MDTraj code that builds the backbone (N, CA, C; nanometers):
import mdtraj as md
import numpy as np

residues = "MET LEU PHE ARG ILE SER VAL TYR ASN THR GLU PHE PHE LEU HIS VAL CYS TYR LEU ILE CYS LEU LEU ARG ASN TRP GLU ILE ILE PHE ASP HIS THR PRO ILE PRO ILE TYR HIS PRO THR PRO SER GLN ALA ARG LEU ALA THR GLN LEU THR GLU GLU GLU GLN ILE ARG ILE ALA GLN ARG ILE GLY LEU ILE GLN HIS LEU PRO LYS GLY ILE PHE ASP PRO GLY SER GLU PRO SER GLU LYS LYS ILE LYS GLU CYS VAL ILE CYS MET LEU ASP PHE VAL TYR GLY ASP PRO ILE ARG PHE LEU PRO CYS LEU HIS ILE TYR HIS VAL ASN CYS ILE ASP ASP TRP LEU MET ARG SER PHE THR CYS PRO SER CYS MET GLU PRO VAL ASP ALA ALA LEU LEU SER SER TYR GLU THR ASN".split()
xyz = np.array([
    [1.1384, -6.0018, 0.2669],
    [1.1566, -5.9140, 0.3782],
    [1.0633, -5.8062, 0.3877],
    [0.9726, -5.7968, 0.5137],
    [0.8851, -5.7047, 0.5183],
    [0.9443, -5.5903, 0.5573],
    [0.9017, -5.4583, 0.5405],
    [0.9433, -5.3378, 0.5696],
    [0.8865, -5.3069, 0.6825],
    [0.9580, -5.2666, 0.7658],
    [0.9271, -5.2251, 0.9184],
    [0.9383, -5.0874, 0.9488],
    [0.8153, -4.9994, 0.9932],
    [0.7917, -4.8810, 1.0336],
    [0.8816, -4.8864, 1.1694],
    [0.9685, -4.7770, 1.1617],
    [1.0481, -4.7504, 1.2775],
    [1.0666, -4.5873, 1.3042],
    [1.1097, -4.5368, 1.4215],
    [1.1254, -4.4278, 1.4247],
    [1.2457, -4.3647, 1.3356],
    [1.3345, -4.4588, 1.2701],
    [1.4297, -4.4063, 1.2191],
    [1.3841, -4.3981, 1.0746],
    [1.3092, -4.4936, 1.0221],
    [1.2385, -4.4969, 0.8982],
    [1.1600, -4.3550, 0.8758],
    [1.0813, -4.3365, 0.9636],
    [1.0046, -4.2078, 0.9958],
    [1.0844, -4.0659, 0.9765],
    [1.1827, -4.0757, 1.0672],
    [1.2825, -3.9872, 1.0722],
    [1.3432, -3.9519, 0.9201],
    [1.3917, -4.0630, 0.8630],
    [1.4384, -4.0757, 0.7199],
    [1.3368, -4.0319, 0.6132],
    [1.2321, -4.0436, 0.6246],
    [1.1294, -3.9957, 0.5418],
    [1.0882, -3.8445, 0.5450],
    [1.0738, -3.8121, 0.6725],
    [1.0710, -3.6607, 0.6978],
    [1.2119, -3.5732, 0.6559],
    [1.3276, -3.6163, 0.6461],
    [1.4267, -3.5763, 0.5841],
    [1.4373, -3.5433, 0.4312],
    [1.3668, -3.6789, 0.3910],
    [1.3813, -3.7031, 0.2205],
    [1.2733, -3.5720, 0.1926],
    [1.1382, -3.5708, 0.2484],
    [1.0389, -3.4566, 0.2235],
    [1.1205, -3.3322, 0.2461],
    [1.1737, -3.2983, 0.3266],
    [1.2457, -3.1648, 0.3715],
    [1.3599, -3.1436, 0.2620],
    [1.4289, -3.2340, 0.2260],
    [1.5077, -3.2194, 0.0729],
    [1.4779, -3.1853, -0.0016],
    [1.3402, -3.2555, -0.0342],
    [1.2582, -3.2188, -0.1854],
    [1.2163, -3.0817, -0.1634],
    [1.1464, -3.0578, -0.0681],
    [1.1037, -2.8906, -0.0344],
    [1.2215, -2.8164, -0.0677],
    [1.3451, -2.8540, -0.0300],
    [1.4442, -2.7347, -0.0404],
    [1.4372, -2.7145, -0.1838],
    [1.4744, -2.8457, -0.2225],
    [1.5412, -2.8581, -0.3722],
    [1.4536, -2.7686, -0.4662],
    [1.3027, -2.7932, -0.4615],
    [1.1935, -2.7356, -0.5236],
    [1.2018, -2.6018, -0.4968],
    [1.2070, -2.5352, -0.3728],
    [1.2408, -2.4229, -0.3521],
    [1.3680, -2.3466, -0.4438],
    [1.4734, -2.3905, -0.4324],
    [1.5978, -2.3995, -0.4892],
    [1.5305, -2.3582, -0.6211],
    [1.4774, -2.4700, -0.7079],
    [1.4420, -2.4409, -0.8323],
    [1.3578, -2.3027, -0.8649],
    [1.2719, -2.2901, -0.7981],
    [1.1659, -2.1831, -0.8193],
    [1.2679, -2.0590, -0.7896],
    [1.3507, -2.0295, -0.6945],
    [1.4172, -1.9252, -0.6875],
    [1.5271, -1.8860, -0.7926],
    [1.5936, -2.0264, -0.8525],
    [1.7096, -1.9693, -0.9373],
    [1.6649, -2.0063, -1.0946],
    [1.5074, -2.0417, -1.1092],
    [1.4629, -2.0768, -1.2313],
    [1.4447, -1.9176, -1.2737],
    [1.5064, -1.9042, -1.4108],
    [1.5197, -1.7589, -1.4736],
    [1.4230, -1.7308, -1.5641],
    [1.2922, -1.8086, -1.5330],
    [1.1806, -1.7710, -1.6447],
    [1.1269, -1.6759, -1.5943],
    [1.0691, -1.5857, -1.6598],
    [1.0031, -1.4481, -1.6321],
    [0.8595, -1.4934, -1.5381],
    [0.8547, -1.4074, -1.4303],
    [0.7394, -1.4285, -1.3566],
    [0.6275, -1.3812, -1.4038],
    [0.5083, -1.4144, -1.4424],
    [0.4019, -1.3588, -1.5085],
    [0.3292, -1.2357, -1.4360],
    [0.3302, -1.1398, -1.5161],
    [0.2703, -1.0157, -1.4393],
    [0.1335, -0.9760, -1.4853],
    [0.0334, -0.9703, -1.3606],
    [-0.1195, -0.9475, -1.3960],
    [-0.1243, -0.8044, -1.3921],
    [-0.2025, -0.7561, -1.4736],
    [-0.2584, -0.6197, -1.4665],
    [-0.4049, -0.6039, -1.4559],
    [-0.4298, -0.5396, -1.3546],
    [-0.5778, -0.5345, -1.3119],
    [-0.6495, -0.4721, -1.4160],
    [-0.7808, -0.5036, -1.4357],
    [-0.8536, -0.4238, -1.5483],
    [-0.8752, -0.2963, -1.4865],
    [-0.8971, -0.2048, -1.5783],
    [-0.9307, -0.0641, -1.5235],
    [-1.0788, -0.0559, -1.4667],
    [-1.0722, 0.0152, -1.3698],
    [-1.1693, 0.0319, -1.2527],
    [-1.2569, 0.1302, -1.2816],
    [-1.3892, 0.1196, -1.2680],
    [-1.4724, 0.2213, -1.2835],
    [-1.4582, 0.3095, -1.1554],
    [-1.4029, 0.2638, -1.0569],
    [-1.3881, 0.3582, -0.9463],
    [-1.2897, 0.4721, -0.9567],
    [-1.2967, 0.6165, -0.9336],
    [-1.2307, 0.7034, -0.9651],
    [-1.2276, 0.7938, -0.8092],
    [-1.1219, 0.8729, -0.8248],
    [-1.1036, 0.9542, -0.7095],
    [-1.2450, 1.0571, -0.6947],
    [-1.2731, 1.1156, -0.5935],
    [-1.3765, 1.2048, -0.5863],
    [-1.3645, 1.3269, -0.6682],
    [-1.2289, 1.3830, -0.6593],
    [-1.1707, 1.5022, -0.7718],
    [-1.1915, 1.4694, -0.9158],
    [-1.2177, 1.3496, -0.9324],
    [-1.2218, 1.3099, -1.0971],
    [-1.3834, 1.3265, -1.0997],
    [-1.4752, 1.3125, -1.0407],
    [-1.5814, 1.3119, -1.0461],
    [-1.6536, 1.4322, -1.0736],
    [-1.7603, 1.4430, -1.1597],
    [-1.8364, 1.5676, -1.1849],
    [-1.8888, 1.5951, -1.0909],
    [-1.9360, 1.7526, -1.0719],
    [-2.0056, 1.7940, -0.9739],
    [-2.1612, 1.7179, -0.9659],
    [-2.2063, 1.6654, -1.0508],
    [-2.3400, 1.6116, -1.1052],
    [-2.3305, 1.4600, -1.0183],
    [-2.2261, 1.4091, -1.0798],
    [-2.1807, 1.2626, -1.0233],
    [-2.1666, 1.2746, -0.8691],
    [-2.0927, 1.3837, -0.8274],
    [-2.0970, 1.3830, -0.6448],
    [-2.2302, 1.4051, -0.5841],
    [-2.3057, 1.4838, -0.6632],
    [-2.4692, 1.5006, -0.6153],
    [-2.5214, 1.3825, -0.6001],
    [-2.5385, 1.3036, -0.6929],
    [-2.5882, 1.1860, -0.7144],
    [-2.5459, 1.0822, -0.5937],
    [-2.4056, 1.0783, -0.5866],
    [-2.3627, 0.9936, -0.4745],
    [-2.4010, 1.0118, -0.3366],
    [-2.3866, 1.1313, -0.3361],
    [-2.4273, 1.1991, -0.1920],
    [-2.5714, 1.1827, -0.1532],
    [-2.6810, 1.1873, -0.2452],
    [-2.8156, 1.1779, -0.2404],
    [-2.8535, 1.0192, -0.2136],
    [-2.7541, 0.9442, -0.2975],
    [-2.7690, 0.7952, -0.2444],
    [-2.7737, 0.7535, -0.1219],
    [-2.6166, 0.7890, -0.0714],
    [-2.5728, 0.8098, 0.0571],
    [-2.6696, 0.8432, 0.1676],
    [-2.7475, 0.9395, 0.1197],
    [-2.8379, 1.0190, 0.2398],
    [-2.9835, 0.9191, 0.2409],
    [-3.0228, 0.8630, 0.1131],
    [-3.1343, 0.7617, 0.1172],
    [-3.0794, 0.6337, 0.1778],
    [-2.9713, 0.5821, 0.1606],
    [-2.9339, 0.4392, 0.2382],
    [-2.9588, 0.4602, 0.3771],
    [-2.8746, 0.5963, 0.4178],
    [-2.8701, 0.6076, 0.5769],
    [-3.0144, 0.6476, 0.6467],
    [-3.1011, 0.6432, 0.5745],
    [-3.2216, 0.6834, 0.6021],
    [-3.3192, 0.5215, 0.6098],
    [-3.2456, 0.4213, 0.5609],
    [-3.3059, 0.2953, 0.5554],
    [-3.2900, 0.2603, 0.7036],
    [-3.3961, 0.1948, 0.7698],
    [-3.3839, 0.1458, 0.9127],
    [-3.2902, 0.0427, 0.9476],
    [-3.2166, 0.0557, 1.0570],
    [-3.1284, -0.0544, 1.1126],
    [-3.1599, -0.1369, 1.2062],
    [-3.1246, -0.2384, 1.2543],
    [-3.1220, -0.3147, 1.3903],
    [-3.0202, -0.4180, 1.4014],
    [-3.0842, -0.4782, 1.4879],
    [-2.9613, -0.6102, 1.5449],
    [-3.0411, -0.7257, 1.5135],
    [-2.9877, -0.8234, 1.4643],
    [-3.0564, -0.9542, 1.4169],
    [-3.0674, -1.0298, 1.5928],
    [-3.1850, -1.0658, 1.5593],
    [-3.2373, -1.1363, 1.6844],
    [-3.3162, -1.2319, 1.6351],
    [-3.2862, -1.3742, 1.6289],
    [-3.3554, -1.4704, 1.5954],
    [-3.4881, -1.4921, 1.6359],
    [-3.4847, -1.4607, 1.7553],
    [-3.5934, -1.4941, 1.8615],
    [-3.7282, -1.3953, 1.8310],
    [-3.6869, -1.2687, 1.7578],
    [-3.7889, -1.1832, 1.7862],
    [-3.8494, -1.1847, 1.6305],
    [-3.8245, -1.2833, 1.5317],
    [-3.8859, -1.2727, 1.4032],
    [-4.0622, -1.3327, 1.4379],
    [-4.1341, -1.2722, 1.3870],
    [-4.2657, -1.3048, 1.4128],
    [-4.3177, -1.4091, 1.3060],
    [-4.2424, -1.4154, 1.1940],
    [-4.3064, -1.4957, 1.0757],
    [-4.2265, -1.6496, 1.0868],
    [-4.3127, -1.7215, 1.0520],
    [-4.2626, -1.8836, 1.0427],
    [-4.1499, -1.9094, 0.9536],
    [-4.1339, -1.7964, 0.8352],
    [-4.0214, -1.8494, 0.7625],
    [-3.9167, -1.7582, 0.8014],
    [-3.8245, -1.8329, 0.8616],
    [-3.7107, -1.7434, 0.9337],
    [-3.5883, -1.7335, 0.8248],
    [-3.5498, -1.5990, 0.8133],
    [-3.4575, -1.5561, 0.7322],
    [-3.3037, -1.5975, 0.8346],
    [-3.2444, -1.6937, 0.7284],
    [-3.1254, -1.7287, 0.8106],
    [-2.9793, -1.6903, 0.7472],
    [-2.9720, -1.6617, 0.6192],
    [-2.8492, -1.5504, 0.5569],
    [-2.9020, -1.4468, 0.4887],
    [-2.7857, -1.3631, 0.4828],
    [-2.7512, -1.2637, 0.3791],
    [-2.7216, -1.3130, 0.2530],
    [-2.8183, -1.2753, 0.1573],
    [-2.8054, -1.3311, 0.0182],
    [-2.6963, -1.2642, -0.0657],
    [-2.6465, -1.1543, 0.0101],
    [-2.5336, -1.0985, -0.0572],
    [-2.4076, -1.1546, -0.0575],
    [-2.3622, -1.1762, 0.0897],
    [-2.2558, -1.2357, 0.1250],
    [-2.2686, -1.4088, 0.1777],
    [-2.3693, -1.4364, 0.1465],
    [-2.4306, -1.5853, 0.1548],
    [-2.3582, -1.6444, 0.3005],
    [-2.3432, -1.5752, 0.4219],
    [-2.3097, -1.5883, 0.5269],
    [-2.4403, -1.5834, 0.6260],
    [-2.4479, -1.6771, 0.7085],
    [-2.5734, -1.6692, 0.8084],
    [-2.5869, -1.5717, 0.9040],
    [-2.6768, -1.5034, 0.9322],
    [-2.6782, -1.4249, 1.0356],
    [-2.6555, -1.4845, 1.1618],
    [-2.6042, -1.4063, 1.2473],
    [-2.5802, -1.4409, 1.3799],
    [-2.6169, -1.3551, 1.4881],
    [-2.6688, -1.3753, 1.6027],
    [-2.7298, -1.2960, 1.6839],
    [-2.6373, -1.1671, 1.7143],
    [-2.6906, -1.0760, 1.7161],
    [-2.6089, -0.9614, 1.7474],
    [-2.6125, -0.8668, 1.5924],
    [-2.5797, -0.9303, 1.4968],
    [-2.5267, -0.8562, 1.3656],
    [-2.6156, -0.7475, 1.3064],
    [-2.5374, -0.6519, 1.2931],
    [-2.6219, -0.5281, 1.2398],
    [-2.6737, -0.5696, 1.1077],
    [-2.8068, -0.5040, 1.0939],
    [-2.8946, -0.5281, 0.9658],
    [-2.9462, -0.4279, 0.9384],
    [-2.9993, -0.4210, 0.7948],
    [-3.0730, -0.3076, 0.7299],
    [-3.1796, -0.3411, 0.6940],
    [-3.3041, -0.2755, 0.7020],
    [-3.4351, -0.3186, 0.6676],
    [-3.4776, -0.2506, 0.5319],
    [-3.5195, -0.3532, 0.4169],
    [-3.5376, -0.2541, 0.2747],
    [-3.6903, -0.2304, 0.3106],
    [-3.7657, -0.1567, 0.2309],
    [-3.9123, -0.1629, 0.2129],
    [-3.9792, -0.2847, 0.1831],
    [-3.9278, -0.3530, 0.1188],
    [-3.9642, -0.4739, 0.0687],
    [-3.9657, -0.5802, 0.1955],
    [-3.9125, -0.5438, 0.2988],
    [-3.8850, -0.6132, 0.4401],
    [-3.7972, -0.7241, 0.4428],
    [-3.6891, -0.7325, 0.3315],
    [-3.6138, -0.8118, 0.3082],
    [-3.5014, -0.7592, 0.4299],
    [-3.4073, -0.8312, 0.4814],
    [-3.2659, -0.8082, 0.5582],
    [-3.1442, -0.8279, 0.5158],
    [-3.0486, -0.7390, 0.5347],
    [-2.9107, -0.7931, 0.4934],
    [-2.8147, -0.7358, 0.5897],
    [-2.7082, -0.7910, 0.5839],
    [-2.6141, -0.7150, 0.6780],
    [-2.5722, -0.5771, 0.6565],
    [-2.5421, -0.5023, 0.7617],
    [-2.5476, -0.3440, 0.6731],
    [-2.4452, -0.3199, 0.5997],
    [-2.3440, -0.3621, 0.6072],
    [-2.2222, -0.3182, 0.5269],
    [-2.2702, -0.3994, 0.3663],
    [-2.3033, -0.4991, 0.4020],
    [-2.3381, -0.5685, 0.2582],
    [-2.4455, -0.4948, 0.1958],
    [-2.5459, -0.4538, 0.2250],
    [-2.6396, -0.3821, 0.1395],
    [-2.6179, -0.2310, 0.1101],
    [-2.5328, -0.1790, 0.1909],
    [-2.5035, -0.0475, 0.1807],
    [-2.3932, -0.0388, 0.0589],
    [-2.3145, -0.1177, 0.0458],
    [-2.2218, -0.1514, -0.0601],
    [-2.3409, -0.1641, -0.2125],
    [-2.4168, -0.2727, -0.1987],
    [-2.4788, -0.3163, -0.3061],
    [-2.5627, -0.2071, -0.3340],
    [-2.6173, -0.1067, -0.2515],
    [-2.7277, 0.0014, -0.2902],
    [-2.6389, 0.1176, -0.3564],
    [-2.5298, 0.1108, -0.3195],
    [-2.4469, 0.2019, -0.3826],
    [-2.4137, 0.1675, -0.5523],
    [-2.4662, 0.0585, -0.5901],
    [-2.4339, 0.0062, -0.7135],
    [-2.5709, 0.0055, -0.7842],
    [-2.6558, -0.0615, -0.7108],
    [-2.7982, -0.0671, -0.7493],
    [-2.9102, -0.0539, -0.6755],
    [-2.9797, 0.0236, -0.6757],
    [-3.1032, 0.0825, -0.5710],
    [-3.2234, -0.0116, -0.5994],
    [-3.2022, -0.1581, -0.6163],
    [-3.3036, -0.2350, -0.6211],
    [-3.2650, -0.3369, -0.4892],
    [-3.3476, -0.4153, -0.4351],
    [-3.3548, -0.5204, -0.3461],
    [-3.2839, -0.6439, -0.4312],
    [-3.1527, -0.6875, -0.3822],
    [-3.1156, -0.8148, -0.4298],
    [-3.2052, -0.9411, -0.4215],
    [-3.2924, -0.9324, -0.3494],
    [-3.3666, -1.0689, -0.3380],
    [-3.4811, -1.0739, -0.4291],
    [-3.5710, -0.9533, -0.4323],
    [-3.6983, -0.9476, -0.5315],
    [-3.6768, -0.8352, -0.6473],
    [-3.5970, -0.7590, -0.6474],
    [-3.5504, -0.6946, -0.7479],
    [-3.6415, -0.5731, -0.7513],
    [-3.7258, -0.5088, -0.6188],
    [-3.7828, -0.4253, -0.5999],
    [-3.7077, -0.2776, -0.6071],
    [-3.7589, -0.1942, -0.6434],
    [-3.7048, -0.0783, -0.6297],
    [-3.6909, -0.0212, -0.4986],
    [-3.5895, 0.0607, -0.4629],
    [-3.5611, 0.0958, -0.3201],
    [-3.6003, 0.2431, -0.3406],
    [-3.7188, 0.2813, -0.3419],
    [-3.7502, 0.4067, -0.3598],
    [-3.7742, 0.5249, -0.2775],
    [-3.7229, 0.6277, -0.2739],
    [-3.7468, 0.7321, -0.1495],
    [-3.8741, 0.7511, -0.1122],
    [-3.9917, 0.7446, -0.1963],
    [-4.1216, 0.7437, -0.1569],
    [-4.1583, 0.6439, -0.0564],
    [-4.0932, 0.5420, -0.0817],
    [-4.1357, 0.4119, 0.0159],
    [-4.0707, 0.4450, 0.1646],
    [-3.9832, 0.5324, 0.1487],
    [-3.9165, 0.5173, 0.2870],
    [-3.9881, 0.6219, 0.3902],
    [-4.0712, 0.6847, 0.3385],
    [-4.1842, 0.7373, 0.4530],
    [-4.2540, 0.6762, 0.5241],
    [-4.2854, 0.5475, 0.4560],
    [-4.3811, 0.4441, 0.5452],
    [-4.2894, 0.3849, 0.6657],
    [-4.1476, 0.4215, 0.6849],
    [-4.0780, 0.4018, 0.8014],
    [-4.0538, 0.4987, 0.8956],
    [-4.0567, 0.4387, 1.0319],
    [-4.0264, 0.5029, 1.1504],
    [-3.9059, 0.5038, 1.1883],
    [-3.8188, 0.5884, 1.1465],
    [-3.6670, 0.5931, 1.1645],
    [-3.6497, 0.6191, 1.3061],
    [-3.5399, 0.5606, 1.3578],
    [-3.4919, 0.5941, 1.5106],
    [-3.4168, 0.6920, 1.5243],
])
top = md.Topology()
chain = top.add_chain()
for i, resn in enumerate(residues, 1):
    res = top.add_residue(resn, chain, resSeq=i)
    for name in ("N", "CA", "C"):
        top.add_atom(name, md.element.get_by_symbol(name[0]), res)
traj = md.Trajectory(xyz[None], top)
């Protein structure tokens, strides 16, 4: 006797699946084993009030330097070089027309948010590891 698939068989199968899901949820809800608690590792991030005056000054200087790096809008048609840059190496997402980008002195480009966060931790280019030095910023024409 061959098993025939019909609307009734499919409906029965779906009801069985539904009941299995209900039973599994019931088991999870009424199982009295303790749920594991995950404790985050201590973060280096601190409130501004917990930073020393020297640390606050260093952060302000870094923010100021980052703000002086030139910004632009990604336009793949305006790139003169043959080697087209297609993705931000920090987030690994492709650049899309109109994305806000920031240029580093080494001429690498990144999404503004990605590189700004990166530069708050490390003042080097993520691609070539060249330092992003304040002396190099004078070569830019800022808008």
